[in-house]
Biopython code that builds the backbone (N, CA, C, O; Angstrom):
import numpy as np
from Bio.PDB.StructureBuilder import StructureBuilder

atoms = [
    (1, "MET", "N", (0.826, -1.192, 0.000)),
    (1, "MET", "CA", (0.000, 0.000, 0.000)),
    (1, "MET", "C", (0.869, 1.255, 0.000)),
    (1, "MET", "O", (0.547, 2.235, -0.671)),
    (2, "ILE", "N", (1.953, 1.227, 0.740)),
    (2, "ILE", "CA", (2.832, 2.397, 0.789)),
    (2, "ILE", "C", (3.412, 2.657, -0.592)),
    (2, "ILE", "O", (3.479, 3.804, -1.035)),
    (3, "HIS", "N", (3.834, 1.590, -1.275)),
    (3, "HIS", "CA", (4.387, 1.740, -2.619)),
    (3, "HIS", "C", (3.333, 2.344, -3.559)),
    (3, "HIS", "O", (3.641, 3.228, -4.359)),
    (4, "LEU", "N", (2.090, 1.858, -3.454)),
    (4, "LEU", "CA", (1.012, 2.370, -4.291)),
    (4, "LEU", "C", (0.807, 3.865, -4.060)),
    (4, "LEU", "O", (0.706, 4.633, -5.017)),
    (5, "VAL", "N", (0.745, 4.273, -2.812)),
    (5, "VAL", "CA", (0.531, 5.687, -2.484)),
    (5, "VAL", "C", (1.692, 6.537, -3.008)),
    (5, "VAL", "O", (1.470, 7.633, -3.524)),
    (6, "GLU", "N", (2.910, 6.047, -2.882)),
    (6, "GLU", "CA", (4.070, 6.793, -3.392)),
    (6, "GLU", "C", (4.011, 6.928, -4.911)),
    (6, "GLU", "O", (4.325, 7.993, -5.444)),
    (7, "GLU", "N", (3.614, 5.870, -5.616)),
    (7, "GLU", "CA", (3.510, 5.922, -7.076)),
    (7, "GLU", "C", (2.402, 6.884, -7.509)),
    (7, "GLU", "O", (2.572, 7.635, -8.470)),
    (8, "VAL", "N", (1.275, 6.862, -6.806)),
    (8, "VAL", "CA", (0.183, 7.785, -7.126)),
    (8, "VAL", "C", (0.647, 9.234, -6.941)),
    (8, "VAL", "O", (0.316, 10.098, -7.753)),
    (9, "LYS", "N", (1.392, 9.495, -5.904)),
    (9, "LYS", "CA", (1.900, 10.842, -5.658)),
    (9, "LYS", "C", (2.810, 11.286, -6.804)),
    (9, "LYS", "O", (2.695, 12.412, -7.287)),
    (10, "ILE", "N", (3.706, 10.412, -7.236)),
    (10, "ILE", "CA", (4.618, 10.733, -8.343)),
    (10, "ILE", "C", (3.821, 11.021, -9.621)),
    (10, "ILE", "O", (4.084, 12.007, -10.309)),
    (11, "LEU", "N", (2.853, 10.161, -9.934)),
    (11, "LEU", "CA", (2.050, 10.354, -11.146)),
    (11, "LEU", "C", (1.207, 11.622, -11.069)),
    (11, "LEU", "O", (1.070, 12.333, -12.065)),
    (12, "ALA", "N", (0.644, 11.912, -9.904)),
    (12, "ALA", "CA", (-0.170, 13.116, -9.741)),
    (12, "ALA", "C", (0.677, 14.371, -9.939)),
    (12, "ALA", "O", (0.239, 15.329, -10.575)),
    (13, "LEU", "N", (1.879, 14.360, -9.396)),
    (13, "LEU", "CA", (2.762, 15.514, -9.575)),
    (13, "LEU", "C", (3.144, 15.690, -11.042)),
    (13, "LEU", "O", (3.231, 16.820, -11.524)),
    (14, "ARG", "N", (3.371, 14.596, -11.753)),
    (14, "ARG", "CA", (3.659, 14.689, -13.190)),
    (14, "ARG", "C", (2.486, 15.303, -13.940)),
    (14, "ARG", "O", (2.674, 16.159, -14.804)),
    (15, "LEU", "N", (1.272, 14.862, -13.607)),
    (15, "LEU", "CA", (0.089, 15.399, -14.270)),
    (15, "LEU", "C", (-0.083, 16.886, -13.998)),
    (15, "LEU", "O", (-0.465, 17.638, -14.894)),
    (16, "LEU", "N", (0.195, 17.315, -12.776)),
    (16, "LEU", "CA", (0.058, 18.727, -12.437)),
    (16, "LEU", "C", (1.038, 19.597, -13.219)),
    (16, "LEU", "O", (0.746, 20.760, -13.496)),
    (17, "LYS", "N", (2.189, 19.051, -13.574)),
    (17, "LYS", "CA", (3.199, 19.800, -14.320)),
    (17, "LYS", "C", (2.939, 19.818, -15.823)),
    (17, "LYS", "O", (3.529, 20.623, -16.544)),
    (18, "MET", "N", (2.056, 18.932, -16.302)),
    (18, "MET", "CA", (1.796, 18.831, -17.745)),
    (18, "MET", "C", (0.946, 19.992, -18.234)),
    (18, "MET", "O", (0.105, 20.517, -17.504)),
    (19, "ASP", "N", (1.179, 20.382, -19.483)),
    (19, "ASP", "CA", (0.340, 21.373, -20.154)),
    (19, "ASP", "C", (-0.852, 20.619, -20.726)),
    (19, "ASP", "O", (-0.717, 19.920, -21.730)),
    (20, "MET", "N", (-2.002, 20.751, -20.107)),
    (20, "MET", "CA", (-3.179, 19.994, -20.504)),
    (20, "MET", "C", (-3.990, 20.704, -21.591)),
    (20, "MET", "O", (-5.005, 20.170, -22.039)),
    (21, "SER", "N", (-3.572, 21.883, -22.019)),
    (21, "SER", "CA", (-4.368, 22.646, -22.982)),
    (21, "SER", "C", (-4.456, 21.969, -24.341)),
    (21, "SER", "O", (-5.415, 22.212, -25.073)),
    (22, "ASN", "N", (-3.501, 21.136, -24.703)),
    (22, "ASN", "CA", (-3.514, 20.473, -26.003)),
    (22, "ASN", "C", (-4.014, 19.028, -25.938)),
    (22, "ASN", "O", (-3.975, 18.323, -26.946)),
    (23, "THR", "N", (-4.475, 18.582, -24.792)),
    (23, "THR", "CA", (-4.851, 17.173, -24.657)),
    (23, "THR", "C", (-6.297, 16.881, -25.049)),
    (23, "THR", "O", (-6.645, 15.730, -25.311)),
    (24, "LEU", "N", (-7.146, 17.916, -25.093)),
    (24, "LEU", "CA", (-8.535, 17.692, -25.461)),
    (24, "LEU", "C", (-8.680, 17.637, -26.977)),
    (24, "LEU", "O", (-8.110, 18.458, -27.696)),
    (25, "ALA", "N", (-9.443, 16.669, -27.449)),
    (25, "ALA", "CA", (-9.681, 16.553, -28.883)),
    (25, "ALA", "C", (-10.643, 17.646, -29.325)),
    (25, "ALA", "O", (-11.559, 18.004, -28.585)),
    (26, "LYS", "N", (-10.442, 18.176, -30.520)),
    (26, "LYS", "CA", (-11.356, 19.164, -31.085)),
    (26, "LYS", "C", (-12.615, 18.431, -31.550)),
    (26, "LYS", "O", (-12.529, 17.376, -32.178)),
    (27, "TYR", "N", (-13.767, 18.989, -31.243)),
    (27, "TYR", "CA", (-15.014, 18.355, -31.645)),
    (27, "TYR", "C", (-16.087, 19.410, -31.816)),
    (27, "TYR", "O", (-15.978, 20.522, -31.300)),
    (28, "GLU", "N", (-17.129, 19.040, -32.552)),
    (28, "GLU", "CA", (-18.308, 19.879, -32.650)),
    (28, "GLU", "C", (-19.515, 19.037, -32.262)),
    (28, "GLU", "O", (-19.587, 17.848, -32.572)),
    (29, "ILE", "N", (-20.452, 19.667, -31.584)),
    (29, "ILE", "CA", (-21.643, 18.953, -31.139)),
    (29, "ILE", "C", (-22.557, 18.753, -32.336)),
    (29, "ILE", "O", (-22.848, 19.692, -33.078)),
    (30, "LYS", "N", (-23.005, 17.518, -32.514)),
    (30, "LYS", "CA", (-23.964, 17.214, -33.570)),
    (30, "LYS", "C", (-24.781, 15.997, -33.154)),
    (30, "LYS", "O", (-24.364, 15.217, -32.298)),
    (31, "ALA", "N", (-25.931, 15.848, -33.763)),
    (31, "ALA", "CA", (-26.808, 14.718, -33.456)),
    (31, "ALA", "C", (-26.193, 13.427, -33.988)),
    (31, "ALA", "O", (-25.490, 13.424, -34.998)),
    (32, "GLY", "N", (-26.471, 12.345, -33.293)),
    (32, "GLY", "CA", (-25.972, 11.061, -33.763)),
    (32, "GLY", "C", (-26.266, 9.962, -32.768)),
    (32, "GLY", "O", (-26.947, 10.176, -31.765)),
    (33, "ASN", "N", (-25.743, 8.784, -33.057)),
    (33, "ASN", "CA", (-25.905, 7.663, -32.146)),
    (33, "ASN", "C", (-24.659, 6.795, -32.213)),
    (33, "ASN", "O", (-23.870, 6.877, -33.154)),
    (34, "GLY", "N", (-24.507, 5.983, -31.216)),
    (34, "GLY", "CA", (-23.344, 5.114, -31.171)),
    (34, "GLY", "C", (-23.578, 3.926, -30.262)),
    (34, "GLY", "O", (-24.392, 3.965, -29.339)),
    (35, "ILE", "N", (-22.845, 2.881, -30.549)),
    (35, "ILE", "CA", (-22.969, 1.653, -29.771)),
    (35, "ILE", "C", (-21.569, 1.174, -29.415)),
    (35, "ILE", "O", (-20.616, 1.398, -30.162)),
    (36, "GLY", "N", (-21.457, 0.523, -28.288)),
    (36, "GLY", "CA", (-20.165, 0.001, -27.874)),
    (36, "GLY", "C", (-20.326, -1.292, -27.099)),
    (36, "GLY", "O", (-21.395, -1.602, -26.572)),
    (37, "ALA", "N", (-19.255, -2.021, -27.048)),
    (37, "ALA", "CA", (-19.204, -3.247, -26.252)),
    (37, "ALA", "C", (-17.871, -3.263, -25.534)),
    (37, "ALA", "O", (-16.843, -2.900, -26.105)),
    (38, "LEU", "N", (-17.889, -3.677, -24.308)),
    (38, "LEU", "CA", (-16.690, -3.649, -23.481)),
    (38, "LEU", "C", (-16.650, -4.897, -22.618)),
    (38, "LEU", "O", (-17.633, -5.225, -21.954)),
    (39, "GLU", "N", (-15.536, -5.587, -22.620)),
    (39, "GLU", "CA", (-15.364, -6.764, -21.763)),
    (39, "GLU", "C", (-15.157, -6.283, -20.333)),
    (39, "GLU", "O", (-14.272, -5.473, -20.058)),
    (40, "VAL", "N", (-15.984, -6.795, -19.429)),
    (40, "VAL", "CA", (-15.907, -6.428, -18.020)),
    (40, "VAL", "C", (-15.773, -7.704, -17.187)),
    (40, "VAL", "O", (-15.910, -8.800, -17.731)),
    (41, "PRO", "N", (-15.510, -7.591, -15.891)),
    (41, "PRO", "CA", (-15.208, -8.797, -15.106)),
    (41, "PRO", "C", (-16.208, -9.945, -15.197)),
    (41, "PRO", "O", (-15.797, -11.103, -15.119)),
    (42, "ARG", "N", (-17.495, -9.675, -15.358)),
    (42, "ARG", "CA", (-18.462, -10.773, -15.371)),
    (42, "ARG", "C", (-19.085, -11.004, -16.734)),
    (42, "ARG", "O", (-20.104, -11.690, -16.819)),
    (43, "GLY", "N", (-18.520, -10.463, -17.803)),
    (43, "GLY", "CA", (-19.071, -10.675, -19.138)),
    (43, "GLY", "C", (-18.845, -9.472, -20.035)),
    (43, "GLY", "O", (-17.829, -8.786, -19.925)),
    (44, "THR", "N", (-19.787, -9.221, -20.914)),
    (44, "THR", "CA", (-19.669, -8.106, -21.857)),
    (44, "THR", "C", (-20.755, -7.079, -21.569)),
    (44, "THR", "O", (-21.926, -7.420, -21.404)),
    (45, "LEU", "N", (-20.347, -5.822, -21.513)),
    (45, "LEU", "CA", (-21.267, -4.707, -21.307)),
    (45, "LEU", "C", (-21.548, -4.092, -22.673)),
    (45, "LEU", "O", (-20.622, -3.688, -23.377)),
    (46, "TYR", "N", (-22.823, -4.020, -23.050)),
    (46, "TYR", "CA", (-23.223, -3.385, -24.302)),
    (46, "TYR", "C", (-23.913, -2.069, -23.958)),
    (46, "TYR", "O", (-24.710, -2.008, -23.022)),
    (47, "HIS", "N", (-23.607, -1.017, -24.716)),
    (47, "HIS", "CA", (-24.262, 0.260, -24.453)),
    (47, "HIS", "C", (-24.509, 1.002, -25.756)),
    (47, "HIS", "O", (-23.693, 0.965, -26.676)),
    (48, "TYR", "N", (-25.663, 1.684, -25.816)),
    (48, "TYR", "CA", (-26.108, 2.413, -26.992)),
    (48, "TYR", "C", (-26.600, 3.787, -26.551)),
    (48, "TYR", "O", (-27.285, 3.912, -25.536)),
    (49, "TYR", "N", (-26.245, 4.824, -27.322)),
    (49, "TYR", "CA", (-26.627, 6.189, -26.977)),
    (49, "TYR", "C", (-27.130, 6.930, -28.215)),
    (49, "TYR", "O", (-26.621, 6.728, -29.317)),
    (50, "GLU", "N", (-28.130, 7.786, -28.026)),
    (50, "GLU", "CA", (-28.587, 8.718, -29.046)),
    (50, "GLU", "C", (-28.419, 10.123, -28.474)),
    (50, "GLU", "O", (-28.769, 10.383, -27.323)),
    (51, "ILE", "N", (-27.880, 11.022, -29.295)),
    (51, "ILE", "CA", (-27.603, 12.393, -28.857)),
    (51, "ILE", "C", (-28.282, 13.351, -29.837)),
    (51, "ILE", "O", (-28.230, 13.148, -31.050)),
    (52, "ASP", "N", (-28.923, 14.400, -29.299)),
    (52, "ASP", "CA", (-29.587, 15.366, -30.178)),
    (52, "ASP", "C", (-28.597, 16.432, -30.640)),
    (52, "ASP", "O", (-27.421, 16.401, -30.279)),
    (53, "GLU", "N", (-29.090, 17.375, -31.445)),
    (53, "GLU", "CA", (-28.221, 18.394, -32.041)),
    (53, "GLU", "C", (-27.627, 19.361, -31.023)),
    (53, "GLU", "O", (-26.690, 20.093, -31.340)),
    (54, "LYS", "N", (-28.164, 19.370, -29.802)),
    (54, "LYS", "CA", (-27.619, 20.215, -28.737)),
    (54, "LYS", "C", (-26.599, 19.473, -27.873)),
    (54, "LYS", "O", (-25.998, 20.055, -26.970)),
    (55, "GLY", "N", (-26.410, 18.181, -28.159)),
    (55, "GLY", "CA", (-25.460, 17.394, -27.382)),
    (55, "GLY", "C", (-26.071, 16.695, -26.183)),
    (55, "GLY", "O", (-25.350, 16.125, -25.364)),
    (56, "PHE", "N", (-27.380, 16.733, -26.070)),
    (56, "PHE", "CA", (-28.048, 16.068, -24.950)),
    (56, "PHE", "C", (-28.348, 14.617, -25.309)),
    (56, "PHE", "O", (-28.742, 14.312, -26.435)),
    (57, "ILE", "N", (-28.160, 13.740, -24.349)),
    (57, "ILE", "CA", (-28.478, 12.330, -24.553)),
    (57, "ILE", "C", (-29.993, 12.180, -24.489)),
    (57, "ILE", "O", (-30.624, 12.563, -23.503)),
    (58, "THR", "N", (-30.573, 11.616, -25.551)),
    (58, "THR", "CA", (-32.032, 11.465, -25.620)),
    (58, "THR", "C", (-32.482, 10.018, -25.418)),
    (58, "THR", "O", (-33.646, 9.770, -25.102)),
    (59, "ASN", "N", (-31.577, 9.075, -25.599)),
    (59, "ASN", "CA", (-31.938, 7.667, -25.434)),
    (59, "ASN", "C", (-30.685, 6.884, -25.074)),
    (59, "ASN", "O", (-29.617, 7.100, -25.646)),
    (60, "VAL", "N", (-30.828, 5.976, -24.124)),
    (60, "VAL", "CA", (-29.714, 5.129, -23.701)),
    (60, "VAL", "C", (-30.244, 3.723, -23.468)),
    (60, "VAL", "O", (-31.338, 3.542, -22.933)),
    (61, "ASN", "N", (-29.473, 2.741, -23.869)),
    (61, "ASN", "CA", (-29.794, 1.356, -23.546)),
    (61, "ASN", "C", (-28.498, 0.688, -23.104)),
    (61, "ASN", "O", (-27.552, 0.575, -23.884)),
    (62, "ILE", "N", (-28.460, 0.256, -21.880)),
    (62, "ILE", "CA", (-27.280, -0.409, -21.323)),
    (62, "ILE", "C", (-27.683, -1.829, -20.952)),
    (62, "ILE", "O", (-28.617, -2.045, -20.179)),
    (63, "ILE", "N", (-26.963, -2.790, -21.514)),
    (63, "ILE", "CA", (-27.236, -4.195, -21.209)),
    (63, "ILE", "C", (-26.034, -4.732, -20.438)),
    (63, "ILE", "O", (-24.959, -4.942, -20.999)),
    (64, "THR", "N", (-26.239, -4.947, -19.155)),
    (64, "THR", "CA", (-25.162, -5.407, -18.285)),
    (64, "THR", "C", (-24.999, -6.921, -18.386)),
    (64, "THR", "O", (-25.932, -7.616, -18.788)),
    (65, "PRO", "N", (-23.826, -7.439, -18.026)),
    (65, "PRO", "CA", (-23.658, -8.893, -17.993)),
    (65, "PRO", "C", (-24.690, -9.565, -17.083)),
    (65, "PRO", "O", (-25.166, -10.659, -17.386)),
    (66, "THR", "N", (-25.031, -8.920, -15.987)),
    (66, "THR", "CA", (-26.020, -9.480, -15.065)),
    (66, "THR", "C", (-27.338, -9.723, -15.786)),
    (66, "THR", "O", (-27.943, -10.783, -15.627)),
    (67, "ALA", "N", (-27.789, -8.759, -16.575)),
    (67, "ALA", "CA", (-29.056, -8.916, -17.297)),
    (67, "ALA", "C", (-28.982, -10.048, -18.314)),
    (67, "ALA", "O", (-29.995, -10.684, -18.605)),
    (68, "GLN", "N", (-27.802, -10.304, -18.854)),
    (68, "GLN", "CA", (-27.651, -11.328, -19.878)),
    (68, "GLN", "C", (-27.749, -12.744, -19.324)),
    (68, "GLN", "O", (-28.142, -13.662, -20.045)),
    (69, "PHE", "N", (-27.398, -12.935, -18.060)),
    (69, "PHE", "CA", (-27.434, -14.303, -17.527)),
    (69, "PHE", "C", (-28.553, -14.541, -16.513)),
    (69, "PHE", "O", (-28.565, -15.574, -15.844)),
    (70, "LEU", "N", (-29.482, -13.613, -16.392)),
    (70, "LEU", "CA", (-30.560, -13.794, -15.418)),
    (70, "LEU", "C", (-31.414, -15.022, -15.721)),
    (70, "LEU", "O", (-31.867, -15.693, -14.794)),
    (71, "ASN", "N", (-31.646, -15.332, -17.004)),
    (71, "ASN", "CA", (-32.429, -16.531, -17.336)),
    (71, "ASN", "C", (-31.732, -17.791, -16.839)),
    (71, "ASN", "O", (-32.378, -18.681, -16.285)),
    (72, "ASN", "N", (-30.415, -17.872, -17.033)),
    (72, "ASN", "CA", (-29.663, -19.040, -16.551)),
    (72, "ASN", "C", (-29.689, -19.107, -15.027)),
    (72, "ASN", "O", (-29.843, -20.182, -14.447)),
    (73, "LEU", "N", (-29.540, -17.962, -14.392)),
    (73, "LEU", "CA", (-29.572, -17.922, -12.928)),
    (73, "LEU", "C", (-30.919, -18.424, -12.422)),
    (73, "LEU", "O", (-30.974, -19.243, -11.505)),
    (74, "GLU", "N", (-31.997, -17.939, -13.013)),
    (74, "GLU", "CA", (-33.331, -18.375, -12.597)),
    (74, "GLU", "C", (-33.508, -19.881, -12.811)),
    (74, "GLU", "O", (-34.075, -20.567, -11.961)),
    (75, "ALA", "N", (-33.029, -20.389, -13.933)),
    (75, "ALA", "CA", (-33.142, -21.827, -14.213)),
    (75, "ALA", "C", (-32.350, -22.650, -13.196)),
    (75, "ALA", "O", (-32.828, -23.682, -12.726)),
    (76, "ASP", "N", (-31.145, -22.198, -12.859)),
    (76, "ASP", "CA", (-30.330, -22.928, -11.882)),
    (76, "ASP", "C", (-30.957, -22.912, -10.494)),
    (76, "ASP", "O", (-30.948, -23.924, -9.794)),
    (77, "ILE", "N", (-31.499, -21.772, -10.098)),
    (77, "ILE", "CA", (-32.153, -21.693, -8.783)),
    (77, "ILE", "C", (-33.395, -22.586, -8.762)),
    (77, "ILE", "O", (-33.638, -23.277, -7.773)),
    (78, "THR", "N", (-34.180, -22.581, -9.837)),
    (78, "THR", "CA", (-35.367, -23.441, -9.921)),
    (78, "THR", "C", (-34.966, -24.911, -9.818)),
    (78, "THR", "O", (-35.592, -25.678, -9.088)),
    (79, "HIS", "N", (-33.931, -25.298, -10.544)),
    (79, "HIS", "CA", (-33.447, -26.681, -10.505)),
    (79, "HIS", "C", (-32.990, -27.045, -9.089)),
    (79, "HIS", "O", (-33.359, -28.093, -8.558)),
    (80, "TRP", "N", (-32.185, -26.170, -8.491)),
    (80, "TRP", "CA", (-31.700, -26.440, -7.131)),
    (80, "TRP", "C", (-32.879, -26.561, -6.169)),
    (80, "TRP", "O", (-32.931, -27.478, -5.351)),
    (81, "PHE", "N", (-33.828, -25.623, -6.275)),
    (81, "PHE", "CA", (-34.968, -25.628, -5.357)),
    (81, "PHE", "C", (-35.787, -26.912, -5.494)),
    (81, "PHE", "O", (-36.216, -27.494, -4.498)),
    (82, "ASN", "N", (-35.995, -27.343, -6.729)),
    (82, "ASN", "CA", (-36.771, -28.573, -6.945)),
    (82, "ASN", "C", (-36.078, -29.793, -6.344)),
    (82, "ASN", "O", (-36.740, -30.755, -5.956)),
    (83, "GLN", "N", (-34.755, -29.757, -6.267)),
    (83, "GLN", "CA", (-34.001, -30.863, -5.679)),
    (83, "GLN", "C", (-33.884, -30.756, -4.154)),
    (83, "GLN", "O", (-33.506, -31.724, -3.495)),
    (84, "ASN", "N", (-34.205, -29.585, -3.592)),
    (84, "ASN", "CA", (-33.949, -29.350, -2.167)),
    (84, "ASN", "C", (-35.148, -28.766, -1.431)),
    (84, "ASN", "O", (-34.969, -27.963, -0.515)),
    (85, "LYS", "N", (-36.341, -29.141, -1.802)),
    (85, "LYS", "CA", (-37.556, -28.619, -1.165)),
    (85, "LYS", "C", (-37.648, -28.986, 0.308)),
    (85, "LYS", "O", (-38.279, -28.272, 1.088)),
    (86, "ALA", "N", (-37.029, -30.085, 0.692)),
    (86, "ALA", "CA", (-37.135, -30.566, 2.077)),
    (86, "ALA", "C", (-36.310, -29.735, 3.054)),
    (86, "ALA", "O", (-36.540, -29.795, 4.262)),
    (87, "LYS", "N", (-35.355, -28.961, 2.547)),
    (87, "LYS", "CA", (-34.513, -28.167, 3.458)),
    (87, "LYS", "C", (-35.336, -27.050, 4.092)),
    (87, "LYS", "O", (-36.328, -26.589, 3.527)),
    (88, "ASN", "N", (-34.896, -26.623, 5.294)),
    (88, "ASN", "CA", (-35.631, -25.546, 5.963)),
    (88, "ASN", "C", (-35.434, -24.223, 5.212)),
    (88, "ASN", "O", (-34.512, -24.075, 4.410)),
    (89, "ILE", "N", (-36.310, -23.285, 5.490)),
    (89, "ILE", "CA", (-36.343, -22.009, 4.765)),
    (89, "ILE", "C", (-35.016, -21.262, 4.861)),
    (89, "ILE", "O", (-34.534, -20.739, 3.855)),
    (90, "GLU", "N", (-34.423, -21.201, 6.038)),
    (90, "GLU", "CA", (-33.162, -20.467, 6.199)),
    (90, "GLU", "C", (-32.046, -21.086, 5.361)),
    (90, "GLU", "O", (-31.262, -20.369, 4.739)),
    (91, "GLU", "N", (-31.975, -22.414, 5.345)),
    (91, "GLU", "CA", (-30.958, -23.093, 4.539)),
    (91, "GLU", "C", (-31.220, -22.860, 3.050)),
    (91, "GLU", "O", (-30.280, -22.686, 2.274)),
    (92, "GLN", "N", (-32.472, -22.856, 2.657)),
    (92, "GLN", "CA", (-32.814, -22.566, 1.260)),
    (92, "GLN", "C", (-32.362, -21.156, 0.876)),
    (92, "GLN", "O", (-31.765, -20.949, -0.180)),
    (93, "LYS", "N", (-32.659, -20.184, 1.760)),
    (93, "LYS", "CA", (-32.258, -18.796, 1.490)),
    (93, "LYS", "C", (-30.747, -18.680, 1.333)),
    (93, "LYS", "O", (-30.263, -18.024, 0.410)),
    (94, "GLN", "N", (-30.006, -19.313, 2.229)),
    (94, "GLN", "CA", (-28.545, -19.258, 2.177)),
    (94, "GLN", "C", (-28.010, -19.877, 0.887)),
    (94, "GLN", "O", (-27.114, -19.316, 0.256)),
    (95, "ASN", "N", (-28.548, -21.015, 0.500)),
    (95, "ASN", "CA", (-28.082, -21.685, -0.711)),
    (95, "ASN", "C", (-28.456, -20.917, -1.974)),
    (95, "ASN", "O", (-27.664, -20.843, -2.914)),
    (96, "ILE", "N", (-29.645, -20.352, -1.998)),
    (96, "ILE", "CA", (-30.050, -19.555, -3.161)),
    (96, "ILE", "C", (-29.180, -18.304, -3.263)),
    (96, "ILE", "O", (-28.787, -17.918, -4.363)),
    (97, "ALA", "N", (-28.879, -17.675, -2.148)),
    (97, "ALA", "CA", (-27.974, -16.518, -2.163)),
    (97, "ALA", "C", (-26.584, -16.933, -2.643)),
    (97, "ALA", "O", (-25.935, -16.181, -3.370)),
    (98, "MET", "N", (-26.125, -18.101, -2.253)),
    (98, "MET", "CA", (-24.824, -18.600, -2.685)),
    (98, "MET", "C", (-24.799, -18.818, -4.204)),
    (98, "MET", "O", (-23.833, -18.444, -4.869)),
    (99, "ILE", "N", (-25.850, -19.417, -4.745)),
    (99, "ILE", "CA", (-25.932, -19.626, -6.195)),
    (99, "ILE", "C", (-25.934, -18.279, -6.914)),
    (99, "ILE", "O", (-25.264, -18.108, -7.933)),
    (100, "THR", "N", (-26.688, -17.330, -6.376)),
    (100, "THR", "CA", (-26.771, -15.995, -6.980)),
    (100, "THR", "C", (-25.406, -15.328, -6.998)),
    (100, "THR", "O", (-25.008, -14.763, -8.016)),
    (101, "ARG", "N", (-24.681, -15.386, -5.879)),
    (101, "ARG", "CA", (-23.347, -14.768, -5.815)),
    (101, "ARG", "C", (-22.341, -15.475, -6.704)),
    (101, "ARG", "O", (-21.359, -14.867, -7.131)),
    (102, "ALA", "N", (-22.569, -16.755, -6.991)),
    (102, "ALA", "CA", (-21.674, -17.476, -7.904)),
    (102, "ALA", "C", (-21.764, -16.888, -9.315)),
    (102, "ALA", "O", (-20.777, -16.876, -10.051)),
    (103, "TYR", "N", (-22.929, -16.409, -9.683)),
    (103, "TYR", "CA", (-23.090, -15.747, -10.980)),
    (103, "TYR", "C", (-22.520, -14.336, -10.951)),
    (103, "TYR", "O", (-21.810, -13.924, -11.867)),
    (104, "ASP", "N", (-22.834, -13.611, -9.903)),
    (104, "ASP", "CA", (-22.424, -12.201, -9.804)),
    (104, "ASP", "C", (-22.338, -11.832, -8.331)),
    (104, "ASP", "O", (-23.369, -11.716, -7.668)),
    (105, "PRO", "N", (-21.133, -11.645, -7.804)),
    (105, "PRO", "CA", (-21.002, -11.364, -6.364)),
    (105, "PRO", "C", (-21.644, -10.044, -5.946)),
    (105, "PRO", "O", (-21.894, -9.836, -4.759)),
    (106, "CYS", "N", (-21.909, -9.165, -6.879)),
    (106, "CYS", "CA", (-22.502, -7.866, -6.531)),
    (106, "CYS", "C", (-24.020, -7.860, -6.573)),
    (106, "CYS", "O", (-24.647, -6.943, -6.043)),
    (107, "ILE", "N", (-24.619, -8.860, -7.190)),
    (107, "ILE", "CA", (-26.057, -8.818, -7.453)),
    (107, "ILE", "C", (-26.901, -8.806, -6.194)),
    (107, "ILE", "O", (-27.991, -8.234, -6.207)),
    (108, "THR", "N", (-26.451, -9.407, -5.116)),
    (108, "THR", "CA", (-27.280, -9.455, -3.910)),
    (108, "THR", "C", (-27.344, -8.109, -3.199)),
    (108, "THR", "O", (-28.208, -7.911, -2.345)),
    (109, "CYS", "N", (-26.447, -7.175, -3.531)),
    (109, "CYS", "CA", (-26.447, -5.857, -2.877)),
    (109, "CYS", "C", (-26.752, -4.721, -3.847)),
    (109, "CYS", "O", (-27.172, -3.644, -3.423)),
    (110, "ALA", "N", (-26.548, -4.946, -5.134)),
    (110, "ALA", "CA", (-26.607, -3.852, -6.098)),
    (110, "ALA", "C", (-27.927, -3.810, -6.847)),
    (110, "ALA", "O", (-28.660, -4.797, -6.915)),
    (111, "THR", "N", (-28.206, -2.654, -7.402)),
    (111, "THR", "CA", (-29.341, -2.506, -8.316)),
    (111, "THR", "C", (-28.816, -1.914, -9.600)),
    (111, "THR", "O", (-27.790, -1.234, -9.604)),
    (112, "HIS", "N", (-29.508, -2.167, -10.682)),
    (112, "HIS", "CA", (-29.054, -1.660, -11.992)),
    (112, "HIS", "C", (-30.119, -0.758, -12.572)),
    (112, "HIS", "O", (-29.946, -0.223, -13.667)),
]
sb = StructureBuilder()
sb.init_structure("model")
sb.init_model(0)
sb.init_chain("A")
sb.init_seg("    ")
for serial, (resi, resn, name, xyz) in enumerate(atoms, 1):
    if name == "N":
        sb.init_residue(resn, " ", resi, " ")
    sb.init_atom(name, np.array(xyz, "f"), 0.0, 1.0, " ", f" {name:<3s}", serial, name[0])
structure = sb.get_structure()
């Protein structure tokens, strides 16, 4: 951690000394749309944007990896539940949460 903090300090000082006036790309605002895909820790993130002539975002569609595997997650939980109906409710809850976290460790706490 100490090494990390020292490296961040060195990099921050370098950035402060840089002339940032030439680093921004020249652009003009115009209407359009674009799509992208990015590999992320739990799969592929797809995102689509529409922008109006003033540069305001008018439409967005983001498809997270979590949304892409929800059908599989539901099927696995259904299968597990059908095999383990005799277990008590607390044990069922714990096991279902475990299966859910196996797909996505953030899903039990996060919202999208």
